[in-house]
C-alpha positions as CSV (number, residue, x, y, z in Angstrom):
1,X,-144.2,30.9,79.1
2,X,-141.7,33.0,77.2
3,X,-141.3,35.3,80.2
4,X,-140.7,32.4,82.5
5,X,-138.2,30.9,80.0
6,X,-136.3,34.2,79.7
7,X,-136.2,34.5,83.5
8,X,-134.8,30.9,83.8
9,X,-132.2,31.6,81.1
10,X,-131.1,34.8,83.0
11,X,-130.9,32.9,86.3
12,X,-128.9,30.1,84.6
13,X,-126.6,32.7,83.3
14,X,-125.9,33.8,86.9
15,X,-125.5,30.2,88.1
16,X,-124.8,27.1,85.9
17,X,-124.2,29.2,82.8
18,X,-121.8,31.5,84.5
19,X,-118.1,31.3,83.7
20,X,-117.2,30.3,87.2
21,X,-119.5,27.3,87.8
22,X,-117.6,24.8,85.6
23,X,-114.4,25.8,87.3
24,X,-115.9,25.3,90.7
25,X,-117.3,21.9,89.8
26,X,-114.2,20.6,88.1
27,X,-112.0,22.3,90.7
28,X,-113.5,20.4,93.6
29,X,-113.2,17.1,91.6
30,X,-109.6,17.8,90.7
31,X,-108.7,18.8,94.3
32,X,-110.1,15.5,95.8
33,X,-108.5,13.5,92.9
34,X,-105.1,14.8,93.9
35,X,-105.8,14.9,97.7
36,X,-107.0,11.3,97.8
37,X,-104.4,10.1,95.2
38,X,-106.6,9.2,92.2
39,X,-109.2,7.0,93.9
40,X,-111.1,6.6,90.7
41,X,-108.2,4.6,89.4
42,X,-106.8,2.9,92.5
43,X,-110.2,1.7,93.9
44,X,-111.9,0.8,90.7
45,X,-111.1,-2.9,90.9
46,X,-112.2,-3.1,94.6
47,X,-115.5,-1.3,93.7
48,X,-116.3,-4.1,91.2
49,X,-115.7,-6.7,93.9
50,X,-118.1,-4.9,96.3
51,X,-121.0,-4.8,93.9
52,X,-120.7,-8.6,93.2
53,X,-121.8,-9.1,96.8
54,X,-118.5,-10.6,97.9
55,X,-118.5,-8.5,101.2
56,X,-122.3,-8.4,101.8
57,X,-123.6,-9.4,105.2
58,X,-127.3,-10.0,105.8
59,X,-127.2,-8.5,109.3
60,X,-125.6,-5.2,108.3
61,X,-127.9,-2.2,108.7
62,X,-129.7,-0.9,105.6
63,X,-132.6,-1.6,103.3
64,X,-131.1,-3.0,100.1
65,X,-127.9,-4.6,98.6
66,X,-124.9,-2.7,97.2
67,X,-126.0,-3.8,93.6
68,X,-129.5,-2.5,94.1
69,X,-128.3,0.7,95.6
70,X,-126.0,1.1,92.6
71,X,-128.8,0.4,90.1
72,X,-131.2,2.8,91.9
73,X,-128.6,5.5,91.7
74,X,-127.8,4.6,88.1
75,X,-131.4,4.8,87.2
76,X,-131.4,8.3,88.6
77,X,-128.5,9.3,86.4
78,X,-129.0,7.2,83.3
79,X,-131.9,9.0,81.7
80,X,-132.5,11.8,79.2
81,X,-129.0,13.1,79.9
82,X,-127.6,10.1,78.0
83,X,-129.9,10.5,75.1
84,X,-131.2,14.0,75.0
85,X,-128.5,15.7,77.0
86,X,-125.6,14.5,74.9
87,X,-127.4,15.6,71.7
88,X,-128.1,18.9,73.4
89,X,-124.5,19.4,74.3
90,X,-123.2,18.6,70.8
91,X,-125.9,20.8,69.3
92,X,-124.7,23.7,71.5
93,X,-121.0,23.2,71.5
94,X,-120.2,20.9,68.7
95,X,-117.9,17.8,69.1
96,X,-115.8,19.7,71.7
97,X,-118.6,19.5,74.2
98,X,-118.2,15.7,74.4
99,X,-114.6,16.0,75.6
100,X,-115.6,18.2,78.5
101,X,-118.4,15.7,79.4
102,X,-115.5,13.1,79.7
103,X,-113.5,15.4,81.9
104,X,-116.5,16.1,84.1
105,X,-117.1,12.3,84.5
106,X,-113.4,11.4,85.3
107,X,-113.2,14.0,88.0
108,X,-116.8,13.3,89.0
109,X,-115.9,9.7,89.9
110,X,-113.9,11.1,92.8
111,X,-116.5,13.7,93.7
112,X,-119.2,11.0,93.9
113,X,-116.9,8.8,96.0
114,X,-116.5,11.6,98.5
115,X,-120.1,12.7,98.7
116,X,-121.5,9.1,99.0
117,X,-119.0,8.1,101.7
118,X,-119.7,11.2,103.9
119,X,-123.4,10.9,103.4
120,X,-123.5,7.2,104.2
121,X,-121.4,7.8,107.3
122,X,-124.1,10.2,108.8
123,X,-127.3,8.4,107.7
124,X,-130.1,7.8,110.2
125,X,-133.0,5.4,110.7
126,X,-136.3,7.2,110.4
127,X,-139.5,6.8,112.3
128,X,-140.8,4.2,109.8
129,X,-137.7,2.1,110.2
130,X,-136.1,2.9,106.8
131,X,-132.7,4.4,106.3
132,X,-132.3,8.1,105.3
133,X,-129.2,9.8,104.2
134,X,-127.8,12.4,101.9
135,X,-125.7,15.6,102.2
136,X,-128.3,17.2,104.4
137,X,-127.5,14.7,107.2
138,X,-123.7,15.4,107.2
139,X,-124.4,19.1,107.0
140,X,-126.7,18.8,110.0
141,X,-125.1,16.1,112.2
142,X,-121.4,16.9,111.4
143,X,-121.1,20.4,110.2
144,X,-123.8,21.7,112.6
145,X,-125.2,23.8,109.8
146,X,-128.9,23.2,110.0
147,X,-129.6,26.1,107.7
148,X,-127.4,24.7,105.0
149,X,-129.0,21.2,105.4
150,X,-132.5,22.7,105.1
151,X,-131.4,24.7,102.0
152,X,-130.0,21.6,100.4
153,X,-133.1,19.6,101.2
154,X,-135.3,22.3,99.6
155,X,-133.1,22.3,96.6
156,X,-133.3,18.5,96.4
157,X,-137.1,18.7,96.3
158,X,-136.9,21.4,93.5
159,X,-134.3,19.3,91.6
160,X,-136.5,16.2,91.9
161,X,-138.8,18.0,89.5
162,X,-136.2,19.9,87.5
163,X,-133.8,17.0,87.0
164,X,-135.7,13.7,87.6
165,X,-139.3,14.5,86.7
166,X,-140.1,17.3,84.2
167,X,-137.3,16.7,81.6
168,X,-137.7,13.0,81.8
169,X,-141.4,13.1,81.1
170,X,-140.9,15.7,78.4
171,X,-138.2,13.6,76.7
172,X,-140.3,10.5,76.7
173,X,-143.4,12.2,75.4
174,X,-141.8,14.1,72.6
175,X,-139.9,11.0,71.4
176,X,-143.0,8.7,71.5
177,X,-145.1,11.4,69.8
178,X,-142.5,11.9,67.0
179,X,-142.0,8.1,66.5
180,X,-145.5,6.6,67.1
181,X,-147.8,9.6,66.7
182,X,-149.3,9.2,70.2
183,X,-150.2,12.6,71.7
184,X,-147.9,13.7,74.5
185,X,-150.7,14.2,77.0
186,X,-151.8,10.5,76.7
187,X,-148.2,9.3,77.0
188,X,-147.8,11.4,80.2
189,X,-151.1,10.3,81.7
190,X,-150.4,6.6,81.1
191,X,-146.9,6.7,82.5
192,X,-148.1,8.8,85.4
193,X,-150.3,6.0,86.5
194,X,-147.4,3.5,86.3
195,X,-145.1,5.9,88.2
196,X,-147.6,6.2,91.0
197,X,-147.9,2.5,91.3
198,X,-144.1,2.1,91.6
199,X,-143.2,4.9,94.0
200,X,-146.0,4.2,96.4
201,X,-144.1,1.0,97.3
202,X,-141.1,2.9,98.8
203,X,-137.4,2.0,98.4
204,X,-137.9,-1.8,98.4
205,X,-140.2,-1.7,95.3
206,X,-138.2,1.1,93.7
207,X,-134.9,-0.9,94.1
208,X,-136.5,-4.0,92.8
209,X,-137.9,-2.3,89.7
210,X,-134.8,-0.4,88.9
211,X,-132.6,-3.5,89.3
212,X,-134.6,-5.1,86.5
213,X,-135.0,-2.1,84.2
214,X,-131.4,-0.8,84.2
215,X,-129.7,-3.9,82.7
216,X,-132.6,-4.4,80.1
217,X,-132.5,-0.8,79.0
218,X,-128.7,-0.8,78.7
219,X,-128.7,-3.9,76.4
220,X,-131.5,-2.5,74.1
221,X,-129.9,0.9,73.8
222,X,-126.4,-0.5,73.1
223,X,-127.6,-2.9,70.4
224,X,-129.2,0.1,68.5
225,X,-126.2,2.3,69.1
226,X,-123.6,-0.2,67.8
227,X,-125.8,-0.8,64.7
228,X,-125.2,2.8,63.8
229,X,-121.5,2.9,64.8
230,X,-120.6,-0.2,62.8
231,X,-122.6,1.1,59.8
232,X,-120.6,4.3,59.9
233,X,-117.3,2.7,61.2
234,X,-115.3,4.8,58.7
235,X,-116.4,8.0,60.5
236,X,-115.4,6.8,64.0
237,X,-111.8,7.9,63.7
238,X,-112.7,11.4,62.3
239,X,-115.4,11.7,65.1
240,X,-112.8,11.1,67.8
241,X,-110.4,13.4,66.1
242,X,-113.0,16.2,66.0
243,X,-113.7,15.7,69.7
244,X,-110.1,15.8,70.7
245,X,-109.0,18.4,68.2
246,X,-111.8,20.9,69.0
247,X,-111.5,20.5,72.8
248,X,-109.1,23.4,73.2
249,X,-110.1,25.5,70.2
250,X,-113.9,25.2,70.0
251,X,-115.8,23.8,67.0
252,X,-115.8,25.6,63.7
253,X,-118.9,26.1,61.5
254,X,-119.8,23.0,59.5
255,X,-123.0,22.4,57.5
256,X,-125.9,24.0,59.3
257,X,-123.9,24.3,62.5
258,X,-122.6,27.9,62.9
259,X,-119.8,27.1,65.3
260,X,-119.1,27.3,69.0
261,X,-116.3,29.0,71.0
262,X,-114.1,27.0,73.4
263,X,-115.7,28.8,76.3
264,X,-119.2,28.0,75.1
265,X,-118.4,24.3,74.4
266,X,-116.6,24.0,77.7
267,X,-119.4,25.5,79.7
268,X,-122.2,23.5,78.0
269,X,-120.1,20.2,78.1
270,X,-119.5,20.5,81.8
271,X,-123.1,21.5,82.4
272,X,-124.5,18.6,80.4
273,X,-122.0,16.3,82.0
274,X,-123.2,17.2,85.4
275,X,-126.8,16.7,84.3
276,X,-125.9,13.3,83.0
277,X,-123.9,11.8,85.9
278,X,-124.9,14.1,88.7
279,X,-121.5,14.0,90.4
280,X,-121.3,16.7,93.0
281,X,-125.0,17.3,92.9
282,X,-125.6,15.2,96.0
283,X,-128.4,13.1,94.7
284,X,-126.8,9.7,94.5
285,X,-125.8,9.6,98.2
286,X,-129.5,9.5,99.0
287,X,-129.9,6.2,97.2
288,X,-126.6,4.8,98.5
289,X,-127.6,5.5,102.0
290,X,-130.1,2.6,101.8
291,X,-127.3,0.0,101.2
292,X,-126.7,-2.7,103.7
293,X,-123.2,-2.1,105.1
294,X,-121.3,-0.8,108.1
295,X,-118.6,0.6,105.8
296,X,-119.3,4.0,104.3
297,X,-116.1,3.9,102.3
298,X,-117.1,0.6,100.5
299,X,-120.4,2.2,99.4
300,X,-118.5,5.2,98.3
301,X,-116.3,3.0,96.1
302,X,-119.4,1.5,94.5
303,X,-120.5,5.0,93.5
304,X,-117.2,5.5,91.6
305,X,-118.7,3.2,88.9
306,X,-121.6,5.5,88.2
307,X,-120.0,8.3,86.2
308,X,-117.9,5.7,84.4
309,X,-120.9,3.7,83.3
310,X,-123.2,6.7,82.8
311,X,-120.9,9.2,81.0
312,X,-117.7,7.6,79.9
313,X,-119.5,4.6,78.4
314,X,-123.1,5.4,77.6
315,X,-122.7,9.1,76.8
316,X,-119.6,8.4,74.6
317,X,-121.6,5.8,72.7
318,X,-124.4,8.3,72.1
319,X,-122.0,10.9,71.1
320,X,-120.3,8.6,68.6
321,X,-123.7,7.7,67.1
322,X,-124.5,11.4,66.6
323,X,-121.1,12.4,65.2
324,X,-120.4,9.4,63.0
325,X,-123.8,9.5,61.4
326,X,-123.3,13.2,60.5
327,X,-126.8,14.3,61.6
328,X,-125.5,16.8,64.2
329,X,-124.8,19.5,61.6
330,X,-127.6,18.7,59.1
331,X,-130.9,20.5,58.8
332,X,-134.0,18.4,59.3
333,X,-137.7,19.1,58.9
334,X,-139.3,19.9,62.2
335,X,-141.8,22.1,64.0
336,X,-140.1,25.0,65.7
337,X,-140.4,25.6,69.5
338,X,-141.2,29.3,70.1
339,X,-138.3,29.6,72.5
340,X,-135.9,28.2,69.8
341,X,-136.9,30.8,67.2
342,X,-135.5,34.3,66.8
343,X,-136.0,36.7,63.9
344,X,-133.0,38.9,63.3
345,X,-132.7,42.0,61.1
346,X,-131.0,41.6,57.8
347,X,-130.6,38.7,55.5
348,X,-127.9,36.2,56.3
349,X,-126.8,33.1,54.4
350,X,-124.4,30.3,55.2
351,X,-122.7,30.8,51.8
352,X,-121.4,34.2,53.0
353,X,-118.4,34.1,55.3
354,X,-119.2,37.4,56.9
355,X,-122.8,36.3,57.6
356,X,-121.5,33.1,59.3
357,X,-119.0,35.1,61.3
358,X,-121.6,37.6,62.6
359,X,-124.0,34.9,63.6
360,X,-121.2,32.9,65.2
361,X,-120.3,35.9,67.4
362,X,-124.0,36.5,68.2
363,X,-124.9,32.9,69.1
364,X,-121.8,32.5,71.3
365,X,-122.2,35.7,73.2
366,X,-119.0,37.2,71.9
367,X,-118.6,41.0,71.6
368,X,-118.4,42.5,68.1
369,X,-121.6,41.1,66.5
370,X,-123.8,43.5,64.6
371,X,-126.8,41.1,64.7
372,X,-129.9,42.6,66.2
373,X,-133.4,41.3,66.9
374,X,-136.0,42.1,64.2
375,X,-138.9,44.5,64.9
376,X,-141.6,44.9,62.3
377,X,-144.1,43.1,60.1
378,X,-143.7,40.1,57.8
379,X,-146.1,39.6,54.9
380,X,-147.2,36.0,54.6
381,X,-149.3,34.4,51.8
382,X,-150.6,30.8,52.0
383,X,-148.0,30.0,54.7
384,X,-145.0,31.4,52.9
385,X,-143.3,34.8,53.7
386,X,-143.2,37.1,50.7
387,X,-141.3,40.0,52.4
388,X,-137.7,40.3,53.3
389,X,-135.3,42.3,55.5
390,X,-135.0,39.5,58.2
391,X,-133.6,36.1,58.8
392,X,-135.2,33.4,60.9
393,X,-132.8,31.6,63.2
394,X,-134.1,28.4,64.7
395,X,-132.1,26.1,67.0
396,X,-128.9,28.1,66.4
397,X,-129.2,27.7,62.6
398,X,-130.6,29.5,59.6
399,X,-134.1,28.1,59.0
400,X,-135.1,27.0,55.5
401,X,-138.4,26.2,53.7
402,X,-140.3,27.9,56.5
403,X,-144.1,27.4,56.6
404,X,-146.5,29.4,58.8
405,X,-149.7,27.9,60.1
406,X,-152.4,28.8,62.7
407,X,-154.2,26.4,64.9
408,X,-151.6,23.7,63.8
409,X,-153.3,23.1,60.5
410,X,-154.5,26.2,58.5
411,X,-152.0,28.0,56.3
412,X,-151.5,31.6,57.6
413,X,-152.0,34.6,55.3
414,X,-151.6,38.2,56.4
415,X,-149.2,40.5,58.3
416,X,-147.2,38.8,61.0
417,X,-146.1,41.1,63.8
418,X,-142.6,40.5,65.2
419,X,-141.5,42.2,68.4
420,X,-137.9,41.9,69.8
421,X,-137.4,39.0,67.4
422,X,-140.4,37.0,68.6
423,X,-143.8,36.6,66.8
424,X,-146.6,38.3,68.7
425,X,-149.3,35.9,67.5
426,X,-149.9,33.1,70.1
427,X,-151.6,30.3,68.0
428,X,-148.8,30.4,65.3
429,X,-147.1,27.2,64.3
430,X,-143.8,27.5,62.4
431,X,-142.1,24.6,60.7
432,X,-139.2,24.1,58.3
433,X,-135.7,22.8,58.1
434,X,-133.1,23.6,60.7
435,X,-130.8,21.9,63.2
436,X,-132.6,19.8,65.8
437,X,-131.5,18.9,69.3
438,X,-132.3,16.7,72.3
439,X,-134.1,13.4,71.8
440,X,-135.2,14.1,68.2
441,X,-131.6,14.5,67.1
442,X,-130.6,11.2,68.7
443,X,-133.6,9.5,67.1
444,X,-132.6,10.7,63.6
445,X,-129.0,9.5,64.2
446,X,-130.3,6.0,65.1
447,X,-131.9,5.7,61.6
448,X,-128.5,5.9,60.0
449,X,-127.6,2.4,61.0
450,X,-128.3,-1.2,60.0
451,X,-131.9,-1.0,61.3
452,X,-132.8,2.0,59.1
453,X,-135.9,3.8,60.1
454,X,-136.6,1.2,62.8
455,X,-133.7,2.6,64.7
456,X,-135.8,5.5,65.9
457,X,-138.0,3.0,67.8
458,X,-135.0,1.8,69.8
459,X,-134.4,5.4,70.9
460,X,-138.1,5.7,71.9
461,X,-138.1,2.5,73.9
462,X,-134.6,3.3,75.4
463,X,-135.7,6.8,76.3
464,X,-138.9,5.4,77.8
465,X,-137.0,3.0,80.1
466,X,-134.1,5.4,80.8
467,X,-136.2,8.4,81.7
468,X,-138.9,6.4,83.5
469,X,-136.4,4.8,85.8
470,X,-134.8,8.2,86.4
471,X,-138.2,9.6,87.4
472,X,-138.7,6.6,89.8
473,X,-135.3,7.2,91.5
474,X,-135.7,10.9,91.8
475,X,-139.1,10.5,93.5
476,X,-137.2,8.6,96.2
477,X,-134.6,11.5,96.5
478,X,-137.4,14.0,96.9
479,X,-139.3,12.0,99.5
480,X,-136.1,11.5,101.6
481,X,-135.7,15.3,101.4
482,X,-139.3,15.8,102.5
483,X,-138.8,13.3,105.3
484,X,-135.9,15.4,106.6
485,X,-137.8,18.7,106.2
486,X,-141.3,17.8,107.4
487,X,-141.2,14.2,108.5
488,X,-142.7,11.0,107.0
489,X,-146.2,12.3,106.8
490,X,-145.2,14.8,104.1
491,X,-144.1,12.1,101.7
492,X,-147.5,11.2,100.3
493,X,-148.6,14.7,99.4
494,X,-145.2,15.1,97.7
495,X,-145.7,12.0,95.7
496,X,-149.1,13.1,94.5
497,X,-147.6,16.5,93.3
498,X,-144.6,14.6,91.8
499,X,-146.9,12.4,89.6
500,X,-149.0,15.5,88.6
501,X,-145.9,17.3,87.5
502,X,-144.8,14.3,85.5
503,X,-148.0,14.3,83.6
504,X,-147.9,18.1,83.0
505,X,-144.4,18.1,81.7
506,X,-145.2,15.6,79.0
507,X,-146.9,18.3,76.9
508,X,-145.0,21.5,78.0
509,X,-142.4,23.3,76.0
510,X,-139.1,21.3,75.6
511,X,-136.7,24.2,75.9
512,X,-138.5,25.6,79.0
513,X,-138.1,22.3,80.8
514,X,-134.4,22.1,80.0
515,X,-134.0,25.7,81.3
516,X,-135.6,24.7,84.5
517,X,-133.4,21.7,84.9
518,X,-130.3,23.7,84.4
519,X,-131.2,26.0,87.2
520,X,-132.4,23.3,89.6
521,X,-129.1,21.3,89.2
522,X,-126.9,24.3,90.3
523,X,-129.0,25.3,93.4
524,X,-128.5,21.7,94.7
525,X,-124.8,21.3,93.7
526,X,-123.2,24.4,95.3
527,X,-124.2,23.6,98.9
528,X,-123.0,20.0,98.5
529,X,-119.6,21.0,97.1
530,X,-119.1,23.5,99.9
531,X,-119.9,20.8,102.5
532,X,-117.6,18.1,101.2
533,X,-114.7,20.6,100.9
534,X,-115.3,21.5,104.6
535,X,-115.0,17.8,105.5
536,X,-111.9,17.0,103.4
537,X,-109.7,16.0,106.3
538,X,-112.4,13.7,107.8
539,X,-112.8,12.1,104.4
540,X,-109.1,11.3,104.1
541,X,-109.0,9.9,107.7
542,X,-112.1,7.8,107.0
543,X,-110.5,6.3,103.9
544,X,-107.2,5.6,105.6
545,X,-109.0,3.9,108.5
546,X,-110.9,1.7,106.1
547,X,-107.8,0.4,104.4
548,X,-106.0,-0.1,107.8
549,X,-108.8,-2.5,108.7
550,X,-109.3,-4.0,105.3
551,X,-105.7,-4.1,103.9
552,X,-106.2,-7.7,102.7
553,X,-109.3,-7.1,100.6
């Protein structure tokens, strides 16, 4: 697993983690924002009218209403990215990462408008009578790039696992296990059965279920979040100031947090912002293609609301909970994931300025660091290390009160072999105090409000609803891609594998799953961004034509 994780990290470094990817993503959004004269602002009011059903016509082609298409697409975006992803971004880049999530969302509102409009325009009716759409259809039918359409569809199938399936299942299971003590494999198996029952019903059942889940989950989550925000209201101002103030400087070391450069915070914030709202990824157009309307532009306008609701509202609230509660830079008792741990040579302490500076350079991939991975043996007696010459870094922080166990229960005694900073022994469990990330960090933050320890249950329930609805929506994206590639008969085998993957991911390594999702997002996004830029003139003409015919709306 460590080898696979390292491969995925290296691949992400060439793709989503590369310096150029955020600029490409934001650059396309900025281009269309200017080219179409800020549609995310000018068309926002009209988009709200469309989802109320004011312009709906029963005889229009499609499978579902504007509102249900929106909730299906929202259920695909409002998931672990809003709970785990925000926490992960702040964990990596500090408060500054939240600012870049905002920037991604604002420009992403335009990107999503463009991709949904073009995809809806070139949707088709399949053999089974349902509508199918998405970027692969405009790539094929308009750009005449069958190869690009096939590549995108394959990437969509991969992303249905990397974005909508594996990280969602893992986020649910780890949160439920941490809160209620139910083993992850049982959580995954139980939800896997429910997932199968829903997705076998196709888009009609999927849309009906998500239309009910999305509003309920939003209310539950917001109640818990505001209970924390109001309990820490005096910290809201400083939290906003740290987000804005650090945006163009990076975040300095604070508490257990060892700091993040501007480049690192920018990259991780944009990356997590994309994971959260999926603007530019090309996933939402697949859901919107099912909407009953003859007007692709009106459905595109509906999609403008997605990044606003998903990132600018929900992710901001999560970010304020984490920052105002102060948990983001505190060390908490936890069991260390192997991929989060690294033994480095020498003894470092947060009380020493030079130690912090060297670790800051090392963790942010900045030249000049003298930190090196540790190779050698560590003497351990009754679970406690008695030899020195090393420092254990876990979750980008110096670990404290470390305990070593084997088989998850017996205290380890003996010589522990460390090679290239990693323990060689396989059945080793390491625990102690360090920074935490993803869903566990958000769960801890929710205990700092009026509900006290009960707040963590809100995160668990919210995560369950958020992530489960995302898995439902992404199963639809994947089966539409399979329909394009191999026809309707390929859908059932895909769904079986999808459910099996959902169960498997519930008990797999958290960091490995996040690494897979990071790669999957990018291999789907790049072809879509290329395609919409190629059709920029047609997009402008389509919008102008819509307003010429609907000037009074």
